[in-house]
Steps between C-alpha positions, in 0.01 A plus 500: 500500500255217552266356239202679651667843455585452131268723298268297276599167657222255568745256656518710816123492541495124449793451739342722764167322467671159522689600816172625653330172417783300653492714816124477535510120464815456708344277761367249248817511292714439810280209606519349153877529487537343842279207390725447197810517722356238734409276207844528340741228618791721402396758761547281806831671587335843483219384725747352748715817513238776497226497769150476349385829653802686364463357151130584498567856624782568251301372202194705604707814557661476159168462321318754718770770465623417151465849354673666791775239501560538123518877525710535815727200505863578427718262306669403828164418663392287205836324498483441877145368475573267211820375660324429831220321321742298288713406801195382699458207266473455125146423391300529186131481581361393167134449418 
């Protein structure tokens, strides 16, 4: 049961609305994250290992399809995604 199916829960409505906002602003969010990655000296390995177009596409797809990804991703898919991302290069894009 997800938060938006719990009777009387306002958290599900907020969560659903937040996901919709993220998806509708996915292009701008992706561009902002990529700017922070480029500005972060600790992200040079990531930028060297992952082609710019692939990084941009993956970030956009995650933001743009966040709700679908959250609902449909299995534990194995999430683990595979996080492992692949972590193995690409460690990076913390801070503000």
